[in-house]
C-alpha positions, 0 to 999 in steps of 0.5 A, a space after each residue: 889425440 883420439 884416432 880419426 873416425 872414418 865414415 862410409 857413405 851410408 854412415 852419415 847421420 849424427 847418431 854415428 858421428 856425434 858419438 865421437 865428438 872429439 874425433 876428426 871425421 874422415 870421408 873418402 871419395 874412392 874413384 875405383 869404387 865409383 867406377 866399379 859398377 854401372 850405378 844409376 847416375 842419380 844414385 852416384 849423385 845422392 851418395 856424393 851429395 850426402 858425403 859432401 854435405 856432411 863435410 860442409 856441415 862438420 867444417 874443420 872437423 872433417 877431412 875430405 879426401 878424393 883418392 883412387 882407393 880407400 887404402 890410399 886415403 888411409 895411408 895419406 891420413 898417416 895414423 890408424 882410424 876408428 871405423 864402424 863395421 861396414 854394411 857388406 860382406 866384402 867391405 867388412 872383410 876389407 876392413 878386417 884386413 886393414 885392421 890386421 895391417 894397422 891402418 884401422 885401430 878399432 872396428 865398432 858395431 854398426 849404429 844405423 839399425 835398431 837391433 844389434 847383430 848380437 841381439 839378433 843372434 841371441 833371438 835367432 838361436 839355431 833356427 835355419 828358417 825364419 818367419 818375419 812375423 815372429 821377428 816383427 812382434 819381437 821388435 815391437 815388444 823390445 822397442 815398445 813400439 805400438 804397444 799398449 802394455 803387453 798387447 799390440 795397439 789397436 788389438 792386432 799385430 797385423 793390419 795387412 788386410 786393411 792395406 790391400 786396396 786397389 787404386 781408386 777407379 778412374 783416378 790418375 793420381 791419389 788425392 794426397 799431398 805430393 812428397 817432400 822434395 829437397 832444394 838443390 844447392 851449390 854442392 849439388 851443382 858441383 856434384 853434377 859437374 864433377 860426375 859429368 867430367 868423370 864420365 863414369 859407366 852409369 845407367 839411367 837419366 840424370 835429374 833433380 835430386 828427389 831424396 834427402 841426403 842430410 839429417 836436417 833434410 831427413 827430419 823435414 822429409 819425415 815430418 812432411 810424410 807423417 803430417 801429410 801422407 802417412 794417414 793415406 799410406 796404408 790402404 793403397 800401399 800395394 797399388 800402382 798408378 801410371 800417373 803417380 810414381 810416389 803414391 803415398 809412400 814415404 820416400 825415406 829409404 834413401 835417407 835411412 840407407 845413407 844413415 842420416 835417418 835412424 829407423 827408431 826416429 822414423 817409427 816413433 814419429 809415426 806412432 806419435 801420429 797414431 797416439 795423437 789421432 792424426 793417422 789411423 792404426 792401419 797406415 801407421 802399423 803398415 809403415 812400422 812393419 816396413 821399417 822396424 820389421 822388414 828392413 831390420 829383418 833383411 839386414 839381419 838375414 843378410 849377415 845370418 845367411 852369409 856371402 854364399 847366399 847370393 849364389 843360391 839358385 834353387 830354381 836353376 834360373 840362368 837366363 841372362 838379363 836382356 839388353 833392354 832391361 840392363 839399359 833401362 830401355 822402357 820404350 822397347 817394352 810393350 806391356 804397360 806395367 813393365 814399361 812403367 816400372 822400367 821407366 821409373 828406374 830409368 828416370 828416378 832410380 826408384 819404384 815402390 815395393 810392388 813394382 819391384 816384387 810383382 812387376 820386375 821381380 815377377 817378370 824375372 822369376 817367370 823368365 828365369 833370369 839369373 838371380 845373382 845377376 838380378 840382385 846386382 842389377 837392383 843394387 846398381 840401378 836403384 838409388 836405395 839399393 845398397 849391398 845388404 839390401 838386395 840378396 835377401 830381397 831378390 834371391 830370397 823374397 823375389 826369386 825364391 832362389 834360396 829354396 824357402 829360407 826366407 819366404 814360404 812360397 814363390 811370389 809369382 802371379 798372372 796378369 789378374 793381380 796387376 789388373 786389379 792393383 793398377 791402372 796399367 791394363 786398360 791401355 795396354 796392348 796385352 789382355 791380362 785375361 788372355 793366355 794365348 794369342 798375339 795379345 796374350 798378357 806375358 804375365 798371364 801366359 808366363 805364369 802358366 809356363 812358369 808353373 809348368 816348369 816348376 810343377 813338382 816343387 809347387 805341388 809339394 808346397 801347400 801354399 802353391 799346390 792349387 796352382 798346379 791343379 789349376 794348370 792341369 785343367 787348362 785345355 790349351 796348356 801345350 799351345 801356351 807353352 809353345 807360345 811362351 818358349 818362342 816369345 821375344 817381345 814383352 
């Protein structure tokens, strides 16, 4: 008899379990894991809903256990299991211990990404620093995505320049069909009741399930995005509108990170839309870049950089996260952009990438929040925030705490960027054009304070040296620094 297949909650797709059609499938709700961190309530719902829907789909083939620990569940099974390598350093080390103890018979490669870790190591060689563009082009060639022979489709590898438009002036929402949404069922109803009874240390608001958690739902969500939203995705993918939380984004990060949607299925569907003339190359390339480029790149660098990467803090940022931040108290925040982003996390456990990087991340960078604590917060508060996702995105990309291993420059900006790319500033009490005074934008004033604090580092980087030169020309710099050192409200 074949050993049972133990699936983690981010390995729920048919591309995982169908390869083991002769095996019993084991799924475990471990109470200690659910209680370990203050996860977003809707994230807990999505994870449990995904696991329980798969168990229902597999029927008698599935063994579903609710125990305090994973070890307790495996001991109850009574024979060794086969498992795919999990997606975090801690879980991988735990599985290795179980293997040494005989509770795990075999550890197989992770099947939920396009590129294997072995293939990445062969590509990376002895590099100490990396460029996403190099990796992305190699991915396109390897998987023959958006390629016309040896050349990139459309004659260019990168259409970023076409995908940086501000939101339409005066619009509250994009003129785009709304996102696909699932229909909750009895399983979701029971998950919600069970979470109420468990009284876990969760954050955020409960709400309707917004994301796909099964393979069938993921297929429907992908098809809806490609047909109705992908054509509009590219131009305003970096824009923000207070009345349009989803914009034209795919909302596929949850099914991708739960393992119910394979990344190659997603990018092939987008490419088919381009080839058939149903979506422009700029939008399709932008989507492919996110999924086959950035997402895969982050996954590989998580393993390449190792567990110590989370502790890197090259900018010596040690400020604790404020209570209003960790409690998601958006009403305590005056700056519209920051309040809107926090409200999105509170109400949905999700905001799009520019709100993560240029609002929340930008604020945290300017204020010197501890990068490890920030990475943990993003993992816990975001519904798509699994362990492998956040250290490279937060420690490296957002907070530049790795000193440039991942990104060549810190991503910080003043209020002018937010004013250009959003509709937040028009009704905000702060003025993005002001750096001094009661109505000075905390992003504008905070930016110059941050530049001053890290002036030596920034002056030595050709991509940021101009910021230091501009700072040195400010006649009111001392007053700005004094104001920002005493700022208590945002």
